[in-house]
MIPAKOL-911893 format. One record per residue (C-alpha): x, y, z. Coordinates in steps of 0.05 Angstrom, whole numbers, plus 5000, padded with zeros to 4 digits. Example, Ala and Ser with C-alpha at 12.3 -4.5 7.8 and 13.67 -1.06 7.14 Angstrom:
524649105156527349795143
//
This chain:
237558848041231558658084230358008103225157618070218057698100214357168063214256758001210056927945205156407927197956307895199356787848196856577773202356567726201157077668197456997609203057047556206756517511200256247479197656217415191956717412188456387353188455617371187055687440180356027429175055477402169655897383174756277336178155727308171555317288168555997253174356017209173455267186165555297176166655957142173055697097172254987095166855127033173255416992177354886994182154497039188354927009185055557028182955387094189755027109193655677092189256107128189455627195197055587190197756347180193056507242196756077283203156347264199957157277196456847343203056557366206257277350199457667384200557187453207557297459211457637517214958177464206758267435204958517512210558907531210159227447202659427478203959647543209560237513204760397468200160597521205460847565208361267516201261657488202961957412205662697409203263317367208963627326205964247294212564597275219664307261225764707295225865277241219165467251216265077184208964837202209264117198203363737228207363087250204662527296209862157338208961497360213261107411216960537370212859907398207260317355209860237287211759487311204559257323202459697271207659407222206058707234199058847228200059067156205258517140199457947162195158277111190458597161188759137110187858677053181158287053179058486982183458066939184057396957178956776969176356897043179457447046173957737096173657247145181757087142182157937157177457827214180257327254187157667244183958367268180058027332187457747347190858377336186158817379187158267441194858447444193159257434187659537414189960257387192660027331186559787307184560457281188760547224187959837195180859967205180460547170185160417118182259667102175759937100177560627050177360106988169960026973168660746984174760936928172760406881167060976866172861316826175660806787181661286774182761376840181660626858187760406808191860866841190760776919188060026924195259746916197860086958192459997023192559287006200159307013203558817063209759317068208459867124212560497115211961027165212661727151210662257104212462207028207962286962204561656955208661436888215061436923211760906983210360166980204160177026199860797056194860817107187861147113184961607165176861837164174662537182166862587173164163007240164863677263162864127326156464347302152863587277156762997308154062447277148962887238154462927179148563287138150363947196157463967169158864637149165964517116166064807043168964486978170564936919172364676857178464856818178764846743181864106742176563606732174763276801179663796845177064226897179864646957176064577023174965047080172964797150174664307206174563627228172163517302174662777303179562597254181961907256189261737245192062407229198462127224196061747164197761857082190962027061183962187087176262027063172662637091166263087073164663687056159064167024160364226949156064676901151264026889151463866965155163487008160763036981165662556991172462756974180362436981184862887014192862717014198062997057203363047012201963256945205162926887210763466875212463236946209863906986205263917037196963967033194864527080192564017137192864227204192163947267190164377318191263907384190463137396184662947440185262627505181662057517178661607563182060947533185260877460191161187495196660947440192361167379191161967362185262247343185663007323182563677305184163887240182564457203183064647129184065317106182365517038188365097005187164507029187464046959182363626952179563016901172562846894169762086906163561946869157962496846156963086881151763076934151862356944156862357006153961997046151961416988159161406962162561407045157360867073161560357046166960437085162460677147159259937139166359577138168460057202162259807236163459097233171059277261167159597316164058927327170358497321174658947365168658887423168058207422176158147411176258477474170458097513174657517489181857707521177657977589173857267591180456837575183757227629177857097681178056357663186156267672186856647738179556217776184055657742190655797786187956227842185655837906181656057953176855848007179455108006179755057939181055267858176255797840174955577779171754957813167055387862160455357839158856087838165056317807163755767762157356157742160056807734165456547689159956097638155456687642162257177616164456607564156456517531156157307522163457267488162456657443156256947417159957597397164657257361160356787331155957307301161957767282165157197246157557107202157657827174164957717160162857077115157457567084161857987055166257527023160157176997157457846967150957596944145158046934141957636998148157657033148358387021140858487043142158157107148658557120143959187124140859017178145358467224151559007221148059577251144559037299150458737310154859347330149259647366148659027410155958697410159059457426154159577488155258897517163158947523163859467582159859037624163858317610170158697620168459007679165558357708171657967681176058397717171758317784174457567777181657827789179558187848184758677867189558447818184658557767184259327783191659477779195059737719200559147702193758627690192458977630184358927659184559757676186659857596181459427574176859797615178260397585178360147513171159817527165960387514169560597452166560167400159660307417161361087408165161087345162260907282155361217304152861117378147260657402141861097387144861167316145960537306137960357324135060897283138560567224135859867236129160257233130460647162132659987133125959717157120160127149125160847108123961337161124561237240119561857238114561617187114360847189109260387159112660477083116859977053124160137069130560347037132259657030126259197021129558467021133558737084127958447132126857767096133657577091134957667162128657317182130956717127137556737164134856697236129656157211134755667190134955427267127155547278124954807305131454637334129155007407122855197435126155747482128956087398122055957373118856367427123756917422122556947347114757017355116257547400120757887351115257857299110458067350114958717361116658837280109158807273106959457322110160057295106360497353111560947380117160507347122261047340121561017429122460297427128260177373133259987428128559427451126859227382133959137366136758797429131458297412133458267340140358107359139457617415135757307374141557277315145857047366140856467391140256227321147356207306148555867370143555357361146555187295153855237303155055177376155854587420149554397457151854657527153655297509147155427459142755097513145555567562144356237513137656047501135755887569137956527598137857037537132056877500127656347559128156917614132156457667136256977681138357537727140158237718148058077728153257617709153357007749145556757747145256267705141055767721145055217761141554567718145954767659152554447644157155037661163154677674163054477600162355217578167755437623172054957597171255187526173055817545179655687576186655837533191755377552197655627557
//
């Protein structure tokens, strides 16, 4: 063995072995804020569950599972050893452990208990920081519930299995399983997000509500799942269908997985191209011709998960950057004490906390489920989905740079975060789709604005929410006035949609932070994001702000 050439020093310890929930002040405060009205019993049990889950999410074991699930990605087996078509996807055992732990923590069951959406959102936020890929089947399974409720008979059969805390891998008839997972197939080669261009055909059978499908899906999420919600053209127009992988008699449904996508990130999770051969059995969900309206409840829930997933990735990246800077010494001192590094970290922390507070506010709106909250979500969800997912990639990239060359090495975990970071901006409708959806809610059509939108209460609900902080900060007040001016100008509004939605997102985040965040956080956010005292890169906050307090708040104590 060669003699030692040097002693390893000045390397930060790994950020493991900690409670990811309790170490996140913004998240813990959001849980307290939104669950406190439900009483001490609900809040107490939620905090206890989340702290336990947070310790598991921050463990060395969980980190290892995440590494293994991505090092050994899923593998498609189209046939068994005898040549029989099976169309199965094999995953590393670490994937099943991550998914099983998350299902066991109730992350597919937000619909049946007080504060369920806030509790589930916080748990989803935690497990995403361990490893993001297994969040896809969690999200799809959770979000399938509102779509299936369009058919009470189907919901009675499937909902107890979808919301179960039991994870059972493998394909068997649903009646033989204690819990199931769902996936989704909407997009096709020729249309992408324009699902009305779908060509997959649904031919009705003699049995009421039963059809056979012929066609394909270009992106099918979680292809190892027990069932899928898909869109297809029925005689009455585009409709929603449930496609089970295994039929009640135990035979496999015709569900040909052509290949798995070779993706930039999200390597642990399988995304597939599938074909339906004209014998694929399906059950209609909702009325013929109402497919988009039926499945939109699922889409809204998965869009919120995109917001939460991006916020979680931002939080993990910022926590890693602050942790590194708290231990690393350079140029005569600890990095976190250097004024310029402190500015960068504080800027990143603002972005992260604003995303967290917004995501949890939307989860709380699901729990309230009043007419005004539904109207608020109609605009706030696509606004948040557009902006938070857009901010994820630059935030993660800057946080990676804080670690220097160490952050560019796979072992740090930062490259995996960076590869994952653009995904939520693409899934469930990319940026333009979200921006145009906001215009539809406001004015009915981005191409012919000026008439009342599909959701006439949505704008009032949104303005009511941001108005709750009016008068508390002059920069927020000015930003609200600017937003109202944008809303009043319909000339060329489609081309200005991103500009408008960005303003709406920043105003909403500013309003929430002014009401709920410490003054040093809201002051810095309003000065930079709303007051214009900011550059075009992170680390350009005004030096007069209390940046040390902002950074310390973002630090995860081990």
